[in-house]
Residue, then its C-alpha position, 0 to 999 in steps of 0.5 A: m918525659d912524656e907524661g902521657t906514657e904509663y911510665g910518665r905517669a908512675k915517674k910523676l906520682v913518685d916525684i909528687i910523693h918525693t915532694i911531699v915527704n921532704n918537705h914534711s916533718g913528719t911530726g903530727v902525720k896520723t895516716l900514711k898511705l903510700l898506694l905505688r901499685p902502677c909505679g913498680s918501674v919507677i920506685t926504688g928501695n931507698q926511695l920507700d925506706n927514706w918516705l918512710q923514716a921521714a913521715v913515721k913518728p911517734g903519733i901515727a895511727e894508720l900506715a899502709m903501704d901498697l907496692p906494686l905486684n910481681s915487679d923487680l922492686s924487693f924492699n923489707f920493711p924496716c920494723s924499726l919504725l914499729s918501735c918508734a910509733a908503738s904507742s900509737l899506730q892502729s891499724l898496719s897494711l902491707s903488700s909486697c914486700a918482706f916484713c920480718p917482725t921480732l920481739m925487739i919491737g917492743c908492745l904494740g898495745n893500740l895495734r887493732k889491725v893488721c892486713p899482710r898481703a903477699v908479704r914475705i913472712t914466716e909462721e915464726e915471724l907473724g907469731c912474733l907480731f901477735f906477741c907484740a900485738i896482744s889488742l889486735e881485732k881484726l887480722e886479714v892474711s892474704q897471698c902470704d906463701g911463706i905460712t905453712c901453719l897459721k897459729i892465732p894464739s890465745h892472748l889476742q883476747q880482742l880478735s873477733f875477725l880472721q881473714v885467710f885469703l889464698c895462702r898457697n902453702l898453708r895446710v891448717v889453721e888453728i884458732y885459739a882467740p877466744k872471741v873470732s866471731t867472723f872467719s873468711f876463708t879462700g882457698p882448698p879445702t883446710k884442716i881448720s880447728i877452733s878451740n872456742s866454737s861457741q863464738m864463731k857466727n859467721m863464716t865464709m868458705d871460698g873455694q872456687f879456685y880449687c874442688g869439694m869445698f861443698h862436701h868437706t864444709l857438709t863433713k868437716l865444718h860443724s864440728i868447729a863452728s856448731n854455732l854458725q848463724t850465716l854461712v858463706l860457700l862458693s864451689s866451681k866442683e864438686a868430685f863426690g857427691l853431698p852426703a845425705q846424713t851430717d850433723k845438724f846446723l842448729h843456729l844458722r839463719r842465713l845460707k849463701i851457696s855461689c857454684v861458679g861455673m858448674e854446668c853439670f851440677d846436681f842442684f838438688s844434692l843442696v836439699s843436703f844443706l837444707r835439711v841440716c838447717p832447720a833454722l834457716e830464714h833466708f836461702f840465697l843461691s847463685a846458679c850456673g846462669p844463663y851461660v849454656v843450655p844445661q844439659d839436664s834442661n827440663l824443657e828438653d823432655s817434652g813429656a815432662d809435666s810439673s807432677q814429675i817434678s816432685s819430693v824425694t826427701d821427708f823434712h821441713l823448713d819452718n823458719l823459711k821466709k825467703v829464697s833467692i836463686i840468681g841464675f836460675c836456669s832450665s835444669r831439671s835438678l834445680i827445678k826440682l830443688t825449687c819445688q823441694i823448697l816450696k813443698t817443705s817451707s811453711s812460712l816462705q814468704c817470697i822467692v825470687l828467681d831471676t833468670t838474667r846475670g844480675y842487676d847492678n845497684s842502679g837497676i841496670c840489667r847486666n850484658m848478655d849475648k843472645k845466647a845467654v838471652m835465649e837461655s833466659l827465656r828458656s828459664a822463664e818459660a820452665i818457671k811458668r811451666y812447672v814451677k808457678g803452680k806450686v807456689p802457695s798463694r801466701v807466697k810472693l814469686e818474682v821472676l826476673e827476666p831480660c828486659t825488652r829495652c837491652h835484651l830482647s832487640k837482640l833476638 
């Protein structure tokens, strides 16, 4: 066997795990993580079952099993192990297996975190787990396509964090647990109900693979999350214009909006969000970025001047302190939105306009081709021509351009 091949490396890893598990009694094991995604061509269901039976004993606190996606391996997780570890298990993460809990597993009184990912489980079976896991605090449900209606029952009194990620057949989310304060959802606009919306403080609505998340948020979200303090939105397509008048998010402090690949988007329509967030303190916008010249590029109009980029709405952002626009481009609608913010924000302290693809944590700029560099320079010129003169003296303007070391040499 050639250990340099993918199969050889996988076989070696499986052999090492087999040796370790066989030489251990299982007593005293607090954490078991089987990270087996590279081993799809080697591992068998019998091996997995033997390892779990040997290692999962009373006293274990964390169990994680990450199996390969889209492989021929079909594994049914032995739920009898949960009965064995019922008194000690605190965290359970499973992927790419069948998981069919029943009420027979007993009370999982210390289970705080459950993360099923690409798990074959029905909503009824998930309900059995909820019935037994009365102390659950964190739930992450990802790519579980057997669930059409996700009901979070009221007896989960400690549940505070809920994440739902790309469950393709999901149609309804009903949250009855009274203390859920953070909810992250990725998928198409979906019917969501929350019995105690006053506790919901942080929400992410990620519709970047679908259409209409911005419109859905403005028209549907307020009724279920009126006390939000932080809202993160992602969309890649909006088929309809955003409504001008909706109910207000009176407590929203932080708003982050990402327009994923929306080259023709009317950025000025985002005023609809600013109008309904009077307490907003930080606005973060990820725009289309320096990938192509926007169809409404303001620099294409040689006769335009800064006086023509004016506001058309009457609202005030008296609490807004910081604005960050990443991927700032030469779009007329984006320039107009920026000028609108400057005009209506009496407490603004700082505005950051980043015309690049961003920088990593070490301060190194990300790669840009020649076309992107050209658009970034166009955007910087648009800022100088149309935005800079509208920045009040009290406001710090920071413009990020392509660095001379990495990018300007490409021109």
